[in-house]
FIDOZA-698740 format. One record per residue: x negated, y negated, z negated of N, C-alpha, C, O, CB in turn. Coordinates in pm, whole numbers, padded with zeros to 5 digits, always signed. Glycine has a CB too. Layout:
! residues N
XYZXYZXYZXYZXYZ
...
***
This chain:
! residues 304
+00897-01146-01898+00768-01145-01996+00706-01265-02053+00710-01362-01977+00660-01086-01931
+00661-01279-02146+00625-01410-02188+00464-01386-02201+00405-01278-02207+00708-01460-02333
+00416-01508-02203+00242-01520-02178+00213-01485-02302+00300-01481-02390+00163-01676-02134
+00054-01448-02327+00002-01386-02414-00136-01457-02441-00196-01514-02350+00000-01251-02376
-00186-01450-02582-00330-01497-02605-00366-01409-02700-00291-01322-02743-00354-01645-02649
-00508-01431-02749-00528-01363-02859-00488-01389-03000-00446-01502-03024-00633-01352-02857
-00494-01301-03100-00411-01353-03225-00520-01408-03308-00484-01468-03409-00319-01234-03311
-00647-01398-03285-00739-01497-03344-00858-01469-03263-00862-01395-03164-00765-01483-03507
-00966-01543-03320-01067-01547-03244-01154-01437-03239-01178-01380-03345-01126-01644-03269
-01218-01390-03112-01284-01259-03124-01458-01278-03103-01494-01319-02993-01213-01154-03002
-01548-01255-03190-01670-01246-03156-01759-01116-03151-01762-01026-03235-01716-01326-03227
-01821-01123-03051-01922-00998-03022-02039-01057-02952-02042-01178-02935-01856-00874-02925
-02156-00964-02901-02262-00991-02860-02333-00863-02783-02315-00745-02815-02327-01045-02969
-02402-00901-02693-02473-00795-02585-02601-00831-02514-02673-00928-02535-02377-00767-02467
-02614-00749-02441-02730-00786-02348-02686-00798-02197-02605-00725-02139-02847-00675-02359
-02765-00916-02140-02722-00958-02006-02790-00868-01932-02905-00829-01951-02750-01101-01964
-02698-00829-01827-02776-00729-01734-02895-00741-01649-02972-00651-01616-02700-00692-01653
-02899-00913-01604-03021-00919-01564-03112-00994-01630-03231-00975-01603-03021-00949-01454
-03087-01065-01699-03190-01143-01785-03227-01057-01881-03347-01065-01909-03142-01272-01850
-03157-00968-01949-03208-00873-02023-03224-00923-02177-03278-00856-02265-03335-00831-01957
-03161-01066-02195-03159-01136-02316-03040-01116-02400-02943-01074-02335-03174-01268-02292
-03020-01135-02525-02884-01126-02603-02825-01236-02551-02888-01333-02510-02885-01129-02767
-02657-01222-02549-02557-01311-02545-02488-01302-02633-02462-01196-02688-02493-01313-02454
-02435-01433-02671-02318-01406-02782-02179-01481-02729-02181-01586-02665-02367-01476-02947
-02095-01432-02756-01962-01435-02697-01881-01477-02794-01919-01426-02900-01914-01312-02642
-01770-01557-02812-01667-01583-02886-01547-01638-02777-01566-01730-02697-01714-01685-03002
-01411-01555-02793-01321-01568-02735-01206-01618-02799-01158-01544-02885-01311-01475-02685
-01146-01734-02775-01059-01811-02874-00914-01796-02826-00899-01772-02706-01102-01970-02884
-00826-01806-02890-00688-01795-02836-00688-01947-02762-00773-02036-02770-00558-01766-02968
-00570-01943-02691-00568-02054-02613-00393-02091-02568-00315-01998-02548-00673-02017-02480
-00358-02206-02559-00210-02255-02555-00183-02201-02417-00268-02184-02330-00181-02429-02573
-00046-02174-02407+00028-02130-02264+00002-02237-02153+00002-02359-02167+00201-02117-02283
-00020-02170-02047-00063-02225-01918-00189-02289-01912-00207-02370-01822+00027-02315-01873
-00286-02263-02000-00415-02285-01989-00509-02194-01881-00591-02234-01798-00457-02270-02121
-00467-02065-01913-00506-01978-01807-00666-01962-01887-00701-02016-01992-00492-02055-01626
-00754-01862-01793-00880-01784-01866-00980-01895-01822-00990-01925-01704-00926-01605-01805
-01041-01946-01906-01167-02038-01878-01293-02005-01967-01279-01992-02089-01128-02192-01906
-01420-01990-01905-01544-01962-01961-01595-02138-02008-01573-02245-01951-01653-01868-01831
-01659-02109-02120-01732-02233-02162-01886-02189-02184-01922-02098-02258-01664-02299-02303
-01977-02281-02099-02124-02250-02150-02143-02354-02287-02156-02476-02285-02252-02288-02013
-02141-02274-02393-02147-02328-02527-02309-02370-02540-02346-02458-02618-02091-02211-02645
-02405-02288-02446-02514-02342-02473-02573-02468-02385-02693-02491-02390-02591-02240-02474
-02492-02540-02313-02525-02637-02235-02487-02762-02316-02411-02755-02413-02462-02622-02101
-02548-02881-02271-02496-02984-02329-02365-03049-02290-02350-03064-02169-02584-03062-02325
-02257-03096-02377-02122-03114-02333-02049-02993-02307-01930-03010-02282-02119-03192-02219
-02098-02859-02307-02020-02738-02333-01922-02746-02204-01803-02770-02219-01939-02738-02489
-01978-02725-02079-01872-02733-01956-01790-02644-01951-01833-02541-02003-01921-02730-01829
-01697-02635-01914-01579-02519-01874-01583-02470-01732-01625-02537-01638-01426-02579-01893
-01549-02385-01727-01548-02301-01594-01414-02235-01561-01402-02124-01613-01655-02184-01601
-01315-02275-01491-01217-02199-01466-01216-02065-01420-01293-02047-01326-01162-02254-01400
-01160-01977-01453-01158-01812-01388-01060-01858-01297-00944-01879-01332-01106-01659-01493
-01114-01877-01148-01025-01880-01043-01126-01867-00925-01246-01894-00921-00929-02011-01043
-01027-01810-00816-01125-01756-00721-01189-01889-00623-01276-01866-00539-01043-01633-00625
-01148-01991-00640-01204-02120-00612-01320-02164-00654-01385-02251-00595-01133-02202-00645
-01357-02104-00766-01480-02118-00848-01581-02025-00810-01694-02056-00847-01453-02100-00991
-01570-01920-00745-01656-01830-00716-01774-01896-00611-01743-01946-00503-01574-01711-00662
-01920-01888-00661-02024-01921-00588-02094-01820-00519-02142-01829-00406-02100-01984-00658
-02097-01716-00601-02191-01585-00543-02127-01439-00576-02049-01434-00670-02355-01586-00620
-02153-01335-00512-02067-01219-00511-02192-01112-00474-02171-01007-00413-01926-01229-00391
-02304-01146-00513-02429-01082-00474-02458-00967-00621-02529-00996-00718-02567-01222-00444
-02388-00849-00605-02373-00738-00724-02330-00779-00835-02361-00720-00938-02487-00673-00763
-02250-00887-00836-02140-00943-00940-02065-01057-00900-02096-01123-00802-02200-00986-01069
-01977-01079-00964-01919-01238-00945-01940-01331-01039-01919-01324-01161-01776-01248-00934
-01983-01419-00974-02040-01562-01046-01946-01663-01033-01893-01668-00921-02178-01624-00983
-01905-01757-01127-01820-01862-01128-01909-01993-01144-02005-01989-01220-01714-01843-01240
-01883-02090-01085-01939-02252-01128-01875-02344-01147-01768-02330-01087-02009-02316-01051
-01880-02460-01212-01819-02593-01204-01928-02677-01241-01985-02675-01350-01692-02615-01294
-01963-02776-01109-02108-02837-01115-02219-02755-01124-02234-02649-01063-02125-02921-01223
-02301-02810-01206-02424-02683-01227-02415-02602-01309-02513-02528-01324-02549-02715-01260
-02298-02584-01392-02310-02494-01468-02236-02351-01421-02125-02348-01368-02268-02550-01585
-02313-02242-01447-02240-02122-01381-02230-02008-01525-02272-02023-01640-02349-02052-01225
-02145-01872-01448-02164-01776-01555-02127-01675-01443-02043-01682-01354-02070-01786-01708
-02219-01580-01475-02213-01446-01383-02179-01303-01472-02192-01279-01592-02376-01425-01305
-02126-01218-01354-02085-01093-01412-01966-01108-01492-01972-01060-01606-02189-01036-01492
-01888-01149-01465-01755-01207-01530-01647-01066-01492-01543-01055-01558-01697-01385-01440
-01674-00979-01402-01547-00924-01359-01508-00818-01454-01387-00794-01447-01553-00871-01218
-01573-00745-01542-01533-00639-01632-01444-00721-01751-01339-00673-01795-01675-00552-01693
-01488-00826-01789-01419-00897-01888-01285-00954-01827-01185-00960-01899-01512-01008-01946
-01281-00995-01700-01167-01050-01655-01084-00973-01598-00974-01010-01557-01186-01139-01583
-01145-00819-01589-01056-00705-01595-00987-00667-01699-00871-00628-01688-01109-00609-01567
-01063-00676-01834-01035-00616-01956-00899-00717-01993-00784-00682-02018-01177-00617-02069
-00956-00850-01985-00824-00964-02022-00723-00945-01933-00615-00932-01989-00857-01130-02009
-00718-00936-01792-00588-00916-01719-00538-00811-01730-00415-00810-01730-00587-00932-01598
-00610-00679-01743-00553-00538-01771-00469-00542-01876-00365-00478-01860-00653-00434-01800
-00484-00610-02002-00431-00590-02107-00320-00719-02135-00263-00751-02240-00543-00569-02205
-00312-00777-02004-00174-00886-02016-00242-01019-02095-00160-01089-02155-00018-00807-02130
-00366-01056-02101-00387-01174-02157-00415-01296-02082-00518-01337-02028-00476-01158-02233
-00304-01342-02092-00301-01509-01979-00367-01626-02021-00390-01713-01938-00145-01583-01957
-00403-01642-02150-00470-01744-02201-00597-01731-02287-00580-01659-02385-00384-01806-02264
-00712-01780-02275-00800-01779-02356-00940-01846-02304-00978-01839-02187-00805-01649-02394
-01005-01908-02405-01136-01969-02432-01250-01897-02431-01270-01849-02543-01138-02024-02542
-01333-01869-02353-01430-01746-02369-01581-01834-02364-01630-01879-02261-01409-01612-02223
-01632-01843-02484-01724-01934-02501-01852-01845-02509-01861-01749-02585-01694-02025-02623
-01961-01890-02414-02082-01800-02393-02185-01882-02413-02182-02002-02385-02095-01732-02258
-02307-01808-02476-02429-01871-02505-02506-01804-02408-02556-01701-02451-02481-01862-02649
-02535-01836-02269-02600-01787-02203-02532-01813-02035-02420-01861-02017-02615-01655-02265
-02621-01774-01930-02580-01769-01800-02500-01647-01766-02456-01634-01652-02690-01780-01719
-02478-01550-01869-02409-01437-01792-02353-01364-01899-02402-01369-02012-02505-01345-01698
-02245-01291-01870-02179-01223-01972-02261-01074-02003-02320-01004-01921-02022-01204-01924
-02244-01052-02140-02296-00909-02163-02263-00781-02107-02144-00752-02098-02280-00884-02273
-02351-00698-02068-02308-00582-01986-02228-00476-02058-02162-00392-01998-02425-00518-01927
-02239-00485-02209-02192-00363-02286-02236-00244-02233-02351-00218-02198-02050-00354-02295
-02123-00164-02228-02186-00010-02170-02161-00007-02046-02168+00108-02003-02124+00129-02228
-02128-00101-01950-02136-00121-01800-01983-00093-01767-01950-00087-01648-02251-00012-01716
-01877-00074-01879-01759-00044-01846-01661-00189-01929-01716-00277-01995-01731+00127-01900
-01547-00183-01910-01464-00245-01995-01409-00187-02135-01351-00253-02222-01368-00271-01920
-01433-00075-02138-01404-00009-02275-01425-00064-02409-01337-00046-02493-01471+00097-02281
-01522-00122-02437-01565-00201-02548-01489-00320-02582-01440-00342-02693-01692-00239-02529
-01483-00394-02484-01391-00519-02468-01245-00485-02531-01185-00552-02615-01374-00562-02301
-01203-00366-02471-01035-00360-02452-01039-00309-02605-00961-00365-02680-00949-00235-02309
-01132-00197-02665-01129-00167-02812-01124-00311-02905-01037-00336-02989-01271-00076-02849
-01225-00388-02871-01218-00532-02956-01100-00594-02955-01057-00648-03057-01310-00640-02908
-01021-00593-02819-00917-00668-02805-00784-00599-02902-00702-00663-02966-00892-00679-02646
-00791-00493-02893-00685-00402-02964-00705-00410-03106-00608-00395-03181-00691-00251-02923
-00837-00434-03157-00857-00458-03299-00823-00630-03369-00802-00670-03483-01020-00414-03317
-00830-00697-03239-00798-00833-03272-00665-00883-03270-00621-00979-03333-00862-00909-03195
-00602-00802-03186-00456-00823-03147-00418-00916-03075-00480-01022-03069-00382-00837-03239
-00294-00891-02997-00268-01025-02907-00150-01102-02961-00084-01046-03048-00234-00988-02746
-00115-01223-02920-00022-01301-02980+00078-01337-02834+00043-01360-02719-00102-01440-03066
+00201-01330-02889+00298-01379-02763+00335-01527-02780+00368-01577-02887+00447-01291-02755
+00325-01594-02660+00365-01742-02664+00484-01770-02625+00521-01696-02534+00289-01822-02590
+00569-01856-02660+00709-01880-02645+00696-01955-02487+00741-02069-02474+00780-01982-02785
+00643-01896-02387+00667-01948-02279+00654-01847-02169+00570-01757-02178+00592-02056-02267
+00742-01858-02053+00736-01734-01969+00637-01732-01870+00588-01834-01823+00857-01709-01904
+00601-01599-01832+00492-01591-01752+00504-01575-01595+00563-01475-01555+00422-01490-01803
+00454-01667-01502+00476-01665-01377+00388-01555-01331+00281-01521-01381+00457-01793-01317
+00463-01492-01202+00390-01390-01132+00360-01429-00969+00425-01515-00909+00478-01253-01146
+00264-01360-00914+00229-01382-00782+00295-01265-00709+00232-01165-00674+00075-01392-00762
+00423-01283-00689+00509-01186-00637+00466-01168-00461+00455-01260-00380+00675-01242-00669
+00449-01032-00437+00448-01009-00282+00569-00980-00245+00641-00899-00303+00360-00902-00231
+00608-01062-00121+00731-01020-00031+00705-00933+00096+00784-00844+00126+00801-01148+00021
+00582-00960+00175+00571-00888+00290+00405-00862+00259+00325-00923+00190+00623-00973+00440
+00394-00750+00339+00248-00694+00347+00144-00801+00424+00161-00862+00529+00252-00544+00434
+00060-00801+00356-00085-00888+00396-00212-00755+00410-00234-00661+00333-00138-01028+00235
-00263-00785+00512-00397-00675+00529-00519-00786+00600-00501-00884+00672-00349-00509+00665
-00637-00730+00552-00748-00805+00603-00850-00677+00642-00895-00615+00545-00810-00922+00483
-00881-00643+00745-00997-00556+00796-01130-00612+00874-01143-00691+00968-00936-00463+00888
-01212-00544+00801-01382-00595+00869-01439-00472+00909-01526-00430+00832-01507-00674+00746
-01408-00386+01031-01471-00273+01071-01400-00177+01000-01278-00166+01015-01615-00270+01048
-01473-00095+00913-01398+00009+00830-01339-00015+00700-01264+00058+00636-01477+00109+00806
-01381-00117+00675-01367-00195+00521-01234-00272+00553-01227-00351+00647-01515-00319+00471
-01135-00246+00475-00983-00303+00471-00928-00293+00354-00941-00200+00274-00887-00238+00560
-00843-00426+00338-00756-00439+00195-00626-00470+00231-00599-00546+00324-00806-00556+00089
-00539-00412+00156-00368-00468+00209-00313-00463+00058-00350-00391-00035-00252-00334+00344
-00205-00571+00061-00108-00540-00043+00045-00566+00017+00072-00640+00111-00141-00636-00176
+00126-00494-00052+00259-00476+00024+00351-00491-00108+00307-00473-00221+00278-00316+00116
+00481-00527-00079+00586-00531-00204+00598-00393-00274+00577-00292-00207+00741-00575-00153
+00630-00384-00403+00653-00284-00477+00601-00295-00623+00579-00403-00679+00604-00179-00411
+00587-00191-00670+00556-00168-00805+00433-00160-00811+00366-00092-00734+00610-00063-00862
+00365-00264-00952+00233-00290-00917+00129-00166-00921+00144-00103-01026+00190-00397-01006
+00035-00116-00842-00063-00025-00859-00180-00046-00770-00179-00152-00708-00010+00100-00841
-00255+00013-00757-00380+00025-00696-00432+00141-00662-00473+00212-00754-00462-00026-00762
-00444+00193-00516-00508+00272-00462-00686+00230-00369-00706+00149-00278-00393+00318-00383
-00756+00296-00420-00912+00257-00405-00952+00395-00310-00911+00509-00330-01013+00243-00582
-01033+00354-00214-01119+00480-00132-01259+00422-00138-01277+00301-00124-01069+00514+00049
-01381+00526-00164-01498+00509-00156-01581+00602-00083-01535+00716-00090-01530+00495-00263
-01699+00592-00008-01755+00689+00077-01893+00657+00044-01931+00556+00103-01715+00682+00232
-01994+00719-00042-02117+00724-00041-02189+00842+00020-02134+00952+00009-02146+00706-00156
-02300+00835+00080-02375+00952+00128-02467+01003-00002-02590+01005+00001-02470+00908+00267
-02377+01049-00129-02473+01088-00215-02378+01249-00239-02258+01256-00212-02503+00963-00363
-02458+01368-00291-02383+01471-00287-02274+01468-00405-02174+01539-00394-02471+01587-00287
-02292+01390-00513-02186+01385-00635-02080+01277-00624-01987+01253-00702-02261+01359-00774
-02116+01211-00497-02000+01113-00493-01932+01132-00373-01815+01171-00367-02039+00967-00504
-02006+01104-00275-01903+01130-00125-01787+01055-00104-01778+00938-00139-01837+01275-00113
-01691+01123-00044-01551+01028-00054-01491+01043-00200-01527+01141-00265-01422+01082+00065
-01414+00963-00250-01339+00952-00360-01219+00851-00354-01233+00729-00347-01426+00923-00462
-01119+00907-00358-00993+00828-00362-00900+00830-00497-00857+00938-00537-00909+00879-00247
-00875+00722-00556-00790+00732-00672-00667+00625-00676-00686+00522-00612-00881+00714-00795
-00546+00639-00742-00449+00559-00753-00393+00530-00920-00365+00626-00991-00349+00621-00660
-00383+00419-00960-00323+00388-01100-00267+00287-01108-00317+00181-01069-00400+00383-01200
-00140+00299-01166-00042+00176-01199-00117+00061-01283-00205+00063-01370+00093+00231-01293
-00049-00032-01222-00127-00179-01284-00043-00211-01406+00025-00313-01407-00124-00332-01166
-00045-00118-01520-00010-00137-01658-00106-00119-01773-00193-00032-01770+00089-00055-01682
-00088-00204-01878-00188-00206-01980-00253-00062-02020-00372-00034-02037-00124-00269-02101
-00123+00031-02031-00173+00164-02102-00250+00251-02002-00347+00313-02043-00046+00254-02163
-00210+00261-01860-00294+00306-01756-00442+00246-01736-00537+00314-01698-00220+00284-01639
-00448+00105-01768-00601+00064-01740-00678+00114-01861-00794+00153-01852-00625-00106-01723
-00596+00112-01994-00689+00148-02083-00768+00269-02086-00886+00296-02107-00638+00143-02180
-00643+00345-02055-00698+00506-02043-00793+00554-01928-00886+00634-01934-00573+00601-02024
-00742+00479-01816-00804+00570-01687-00899+00463-01609-00975+00500-01519-00665+00637-01567
-00890+00342-01646-00972+00254-01566-01109+00174-01658-01221+00155-01611-00861+00139-01503
-01064+00135-01795-01150+00049-01855-01261+00142-01880-01371+00087-01874-01093-00023-01976
-01263+00293-01911-01394+00352-01937-01488+00360-01839-01607+00380-01861-01382+00469-01979
-01437+00346-01731-01534+00382-01606-01653+00274-01576-01627+00162-01533-01440+00390-01466
-01786+00318-01601-01910+00259-01586-01968+00200-01438-01970+00266-01334-01995+00360-01635
-02007+00087-01448-02090+00089-01321-02194+00177-01285-02272+00216-01371-02146-00016-01309
-02202+00212-01170-02295+00297-01132-02388+00228-01053-02370+00114-01010-02242+00404-01070
-02510+00312-01029-02634+00265-00922-02724+00377-00917-02716+00468-00999-02727+00124-00970
-02818+00376-00814-02899+00446-00809-03078+00430-00821-03125+00321-00787-02853+00483-00717
-03153+00516-00861-03252+00518-00938-03309+00431-00841-03334+00321-00891-03315+00648-00983
-03343+00441-00704-03464+00371-00603-03383+00222-00633-03447+00138-00696-03475+00438-00390
-03270+00196-00599-03195+00062-00618-03252-00001-00742-03320-00103-00739-03032+00080-00634
-03219+00068-00855-03265-00002-01011-03409-00032-00986-03440-00151-00992-03251+00111-01164
-03505+00057-00958-03653+00037-00948-03681-00090-00881-03758-00177-00921-03723+00150-00871
-03600-00094-00760-03629-00212-00676-03578-00361-00727-03633-00470-00711-03565-00182-00539
-03455-00331-00794-03438-00474-00867-03507-00525-00957-03533-00645-00962-03338-00489-00923
-03553-00420-01055-03621-00473-01170-03767-00499-01126-03835-00579-01190-03612-00374-01292
-03811-00439-01028-03947-00509-00970-03944-00656-00927-04051-00716-00916-03993-00434-00842
-03824-00721-00901-03794-00840-00848-03722-00916-00956-03639-01002-00926-03719-00826-00723
-03754-00883-01096-03696-00956-01188-03549-00977-01221-03492-01070-01279-03740-01054-01166
-03491-00834-01154-03357-00861-01197-03311-00711-01267-03389-00620-01295-03258-00913-01060
-03154-00712-01290-03136-00574-01385-03205-00544-01476-03208-00426-01510-03147-00464-01331
-03285-00646-01549-03390-00610-01646-03318-00574-01765-03386-00521-01852-03495-00722-01675
-03186-00592-01792-03112-00545-01923-03073-00400-01875-03052-00317-01963-02967-00647-01972
-03064-00367-01758-03006-00221-01720-03072-00100-01749-03194-00094-01730-02988-00209-01586
-02993+00021-01802-03029+00134-01873-02959+00212-01848-02869+00190-01766-03038+00132-01988
-02972+00331-01907-02867+00446-01926-02763+00425-02025-02663+00494-02038-02933+00572-01965
-02801+00309-02103-02677+00302-02213-02585+00221-02168-02480+00215-02232-02709+00250-02354
-02607+00124-02024-02491+00059-01983-02502+00089-01805-02507-00003-01724-02494-00115-02039
-02504+00208-01776-02485+00216-01626-02487+00390-01607-02531+00471-01689-02625+00122-01533
-02437+00414-01495-02456+00564-01466-02553+00526-01336-02536+00439-01252-02295+00667-01432
-02661+00623-01350-02786+00604-01272-02797+00718-01203-02795+00812-01282-02910+00576-01349
-02808+00752-01090-02792+00878-01022-02942+00884-00918-02971+00784-00852-02628+00877-00929
-03027+01006-00913-03140+01013-00836-03070+01083-00696-02952+01076-00661-03267+01103-00917
-03148+01130-00648-03128+01192-00509-03004+01296-00543-02909+01288-00465-03280+01275-00443
-02995+01377-00632-02928+01497-00646-02853+01517-00777-02786+01618-00799-03020+01600-00628
-02868+01404-00874-02816+01457-01006-02781+01308-01081-02822+01204-01030-02942+01563-01097
-02702+01308-01205-02692+01204-01277-02767+01206-01377-02764+01300-01456-02583+01180-01309
-02862+01084-01391-02969+01103-01516-02912+01071-01646-02986+01094-01742-03099+01009-01503
-02805+01025-01668-02747+01008-01797-02732+01131-01853-02673+01216-01786-02623+00938-01798
-02780+01165-01980-02735+01300-02057-02605+01360-02060-02584+01481-02057-02755+01288-02185
-02512+01265-02067-02357+01308-02082-02284+01313-01951-02163+01335-01945-02277+01204-02176
-02373+01287-01831-02280+01274-01718-02210+01206-01671-02255+01091-01667-02223+01324-01712
-02116+01217-01630-01964+01124-01587-01894+01118-01671-01877+01222-01735-01869+01165-01485
-01834+01019-01704-01686+01033-01813-01567+01092-01718-01481+01163-01769-01622+00852-01884
-01565+01068-01611-01441+01132-01517-01524+01166-01375-01618+01100-01330-01291+01002-01485
-01459+01295-01311-01512+01342-01202-01525+01218-01082-01609+01231-00993-01424+01464-01163
-01447+01113-01085-01403+01035-00981-01456+00889-01045-01417+00780-01003-01232+01055-00948
-01552+00908-01154-01580+00745-01230-01600+00653-01142-01540+00548-01163-01709+00726-01325
-01686+00659-01020-01750+00562-00943-01611+00512-00873-01603+00389-00869-01879+00624-00840
-01514+00574-00824-01407+00527-00744-01329+00413-00863-01298+00298-00836-01303+00673-00685
-01312+00469-00977-01231+00411-01101-01307+00288-01141-01251+00185-01178-01218+00519-01234
-01443+00302-01132-01520+00179-01173-01489+00072-01055-01485-00047-01088-01691+00212-01190
-01466+00107-00921-01447+00005-00795-01298-00050-00827-01266-00149-00762-01457+00090-00625
-01217-00006-00906-01068-00029-00929-01089-00131-01032-01035-00241-01025-00973+00105-00978
-01183-00088-01148-01197-00190-01250-01264-00314-01177-01228-00420-01227-01286-00135-01377
-01346-00326-01080-01416-00451-01038-01299-00493-00990-01260-00587-01058-01544-00452-00937
-01204-00457-00879-01092-00516-00808-01024-00580-00901-01014-00701-00879-01007-00426-00735
-00960-00529-01025-00883-00576-01121-00950-00713-01165-00890-00820-01169-00867-00472-01231
-01069-00695-01194-01143-00819-01254-01115-00924-01149-01047-01022-01182-01312-00796-01279
-01166-00913-01012-01166-01010-00906-01016-01059-00883-00978-01175-00865-01229-00946-00774
-00942-00943-00888-00785-00983-00874-00696-01088-00965-00589-01146-00948-00714-00858-00893
-00792-01084-01066-00765-01185-01180-00772-01322-01154-00701-01413-01195-00852-01168-01284
-00870-01323-01078-00933-01476-01012-00815-01573-00944-00824-01694-00929-01057-01440-00871
-00687-01477-00902-00572-01555-00838-00513-01630-00950-00429-01711-00911-00460-01463-00764
-00533-01628-01079-00490-01691-01182-00343-01668-01201-00293-01760-01266-00525-01822-01170
-00264-01583-01167-00144-01521-01198-00149-01368-01176-00231-01317-01100-00037-01583-01117
-00065-01302-01243-00064-01128-01228-00010-01098-01118+00096-01154-01087+00016-01042-01335
-00065-01010-01040-00015-00985-00884+00080-00878-00901+00065-00791-00987-00137-00937-00770
+00174-00882-00823+00319-00794-00843+00326-00730-00693+00395-00784-00607+00482-00907-00885
+00257-00619-00668+00254-00572-00542+00195-00440-00547+00168-00402-00660+00185-00660-00453
+00164-00348-00435+00098-00218-00430-00022-00279-00329-00019-00319-00212+00205-00077-00367
-00126-00268-00423-00285-00302-00374-00364-00160-00291-00376-00056-00356-00390-00345-00538
-00399-00165-00189-00492-00054-00122-00633-00131-00073-00647-00243-00022-00406+00021+00023
-00720-00043-00104-00864-00078-00063-00951+00044-00004-00952+00156-00053-00941-00134-00192
-01027+00003+00117-01115+00104+00135-01253+00033+00136-01267-00085+00168-01081+00186+00264
-01342+00107+00102-01462+00053+00087-01511-00079+00069-01600-00136+00132-01510+00085+00166
-01433-00126-00037-01434-00288-00100-01555-00314-00160-01635-00224-00187-01321-00322-00218
-01577-00450-00186-01693-00495-00249-01644-00646-00316-01539-00695-00276-01824-00504-00134
-01712-00704-00403-01691-00812-00459-01657-00943-00360-01571-01030-00374-01802-00825-00539
-01740-00927-00271-01746-01035-00168-01595-01005-00067-01525-01096-00023-01913-01019-00070
-01573-00884-00049-01485-00846+00041-01330-00879-00050-01230-00930+00000-01521-00679+00091
-01344-00839-00180-01209-00885-00239-01201-01038-00266-01089-01082-00291-01183-00810-00376
-01310-01126-00263-01240-01258-00281-01230-01299-00147-01171-01407-00136-01313-01367-00373
-01270-01247-00036-01224-01292+00106-01079-01236+00106-01002-01319+00156-01322-01227+00240
-01034-01154+00076-00914-01121+00097-00830-01218+00015-00728-01266+00065-00896-00982+00068
-00863-01245-00092-00764-01349-00207-00754-01457-00111-00642-01493-00075-00843-01412-00380
-00874-01520-00058-00860-01659+00009-00770-01618+00153-00699-01706+00201-01034-01736+00045
-00774-01490+00214-00658-01472+00331-00543-01448+00271-00451-01494+00339-00677-01355+00435
-00496-01382+00145-00362-01359+00097-00295-01500+00068-00178-01514+00105-00365-01265-00034
-00364-01615+00000-00307-01713-00062-00300-01821+00075-00248-01932+00076-00397-01758-00203
-00357-01761+00169-00341-01870+00305-00200-01834+00386-00147-01909+00469-00490-01847+00432
-00151-01709+00346-00024-01626+00407+00080-01672+00324+00138-01594+00248-00032-01456+00401
+00113-01808+00333+00204-01851+00250+00362-01779+00229+00425-01779+00123+00212-01980+00293
+00405-01720+00355+00536-01684+00354+00512-01525+00321+00610-01457+00352+00616-01725+00497
+00421-01463+00274+00431-01334+00229+00439-01337+00064+00441-01232+00000+00309-01252+00286
+00443-01449+00011+00416-01451-00144+00507-01571-00196+00529-01673-00131+00245-01477-00184
+00551-01546-00314+00596-01690-00401+00554-01646-00549+00520-01534-00584+00790-01736-00394
+00567-01771-00634+00536-01774-00744+00685-01718-00826+00792-01762-00784+00476-01916-00769
+00684-01651-00907+00799-01600-00952+00812-01571-01083+00743-01485-01137+00827-01504-00892
+00911-01647-01150+00903-01652-01303+01049-01567-01345+01159-01613-01315+00896-01832-01366
+01035-01455-01408+01156-01368-01412+01229-01457-01515+01180-01553-01573+01130-01199-01459
+01366-01407-01527+01466-01462-01621+01525-01343-01688+01500-01237-01629+01578-01552-01549
+01603-01331-01802+01662-01231-01837+01792-01163-01750+01843-01051-01760+01691-01269-01957
+01816-01248-01681+01920-01173-01569+01878-01074-01476+01943-00995-01407+01978-01269-01477
+01721-01100-01494+01678-01001-01367+01677-00837-01444+01691-00732-01381+01489-01053-01293
+01661-00846-01558+01671-00703-01643+01800-00615-01583+01803-00492-01583+01700-00736-01825
+01913-00709-01530+02019-00657-01504+02020-00563-01377+02089-00462-01367+02104-00756-01500
+01943-00607-01293+01930-00539-01152+01934-00390-01159+01836-00337-01211+01795-00578-01082
+02019-00323-01121+01994-00159-01105+01885-00100-01041+01847-00131-00928+02096-00100-01035
+01838-00018-01109+01728+00057-01041+01615-00021-00988+01569+00004-00877+01781+00132-00932
+01566-00122-01068+01460-00198-01020+01344-00174-01140+01358-00172-01263+01511-00361-00994
+01206-00156-01045+01084-00103-01137+01079-00209-01223+01021-00178-01327+00934-00072-01067
+01121-00336-01220+01051-00454-01325+01151-00445-01451+01146-00529-01541+01047-00638-01252
+01220-00364-01450+01334-00350-01574+01241-00323-01706+01241-00391-01808+01459-00202-01547
+01169-00218-01682+01065-00168-01802+00927-00242-01763+00842-00243-01852+01041+00021-01806
+00901-00290-01668+00768-00323-01639+00739-00461-01693+00629-00490-01740+00741-00314-01492
+00841-00546-01686+00825-00681-01704+00907-00745-01828+00864-00850-01876+00862-00742-01578
+01001-00697-01871+01103-00785-01967+01079-00725-02119+01086-00609-02157+01284-00763-01916
+01047-00847-02194+00993-00762-02357+01055-00920-02444+01035-01035-02403+00736-00715-02383
+01118-00887-02549+01156-01010-02633+01026-01089-02671+00919-01038-02704+01238-00967-02771
+01059-01239-02660+00950-01319-02709+00933-01299-02856+01018-01244-02927+00973-01465-02678
+00817-01347-02899+00783-01359-03058+00899-01447-03114+00973-01522-03051+00624-01436-03094
+00896-01420-03259+00974-01499-03316+00911-01613-03351+00973-01702-03409+01030-01445-03409
***
């Protein structure tokens, strides 16, 4: 598989979830091996912030990255869209301290990326290949990755009659991400939203960019997009947080009762288990191995 970037710059704008102010974004194509980087285009010197787990400074209700005094928050949906569609390199210029919430999912950005198009770069992609299982447990909360075809299984449990226990499994492929995960919106509870807004947070939140539930029902007129939209959105968040490894992860991921903070603690734990993984760059010879899942998953010809 070869590295990819955007075919041309992508311009869009929206409202920040917490500040409630308009945010302009331009995603620029980037050369091979640069990775994903945010640029605070509104600050002097236009500081860059690498999309990497070592740059995470806060995980309270969103994932926040920082470099020096520059910060950018609510990055998880955008990293999920870029990572889920296989974009390895991009420069994300943002005029503001947070990414726009859009409709609360990654679907708008995946549509814009499809319209913009991707370009294959003449440089092979490296992968974070899992060679043996790694697990982290904290009470009832746990996360595990093991060798095998890339997929994620997520379980949640909320004391709400419309959520309760949900579990969902999806392959970590671009087509599966677009259809099954990207449209799942962030969700919250009416009392929680009112509490946050009374303290100057979630000022941009509305039924246009989140699923909101009271004690017994969904307040959005259209209801859920999927019966298990809540757990699918947790997968969306996890895909965005896993993108902070800096390399696509090849392995089977399982999560129970996760959160942004727990996802990041797991990444730190995983990277520390150096015998459990290796950085792998596939070669054309790999496609000759019989009965191997990566025959169809990995290899494709480079662009001319």
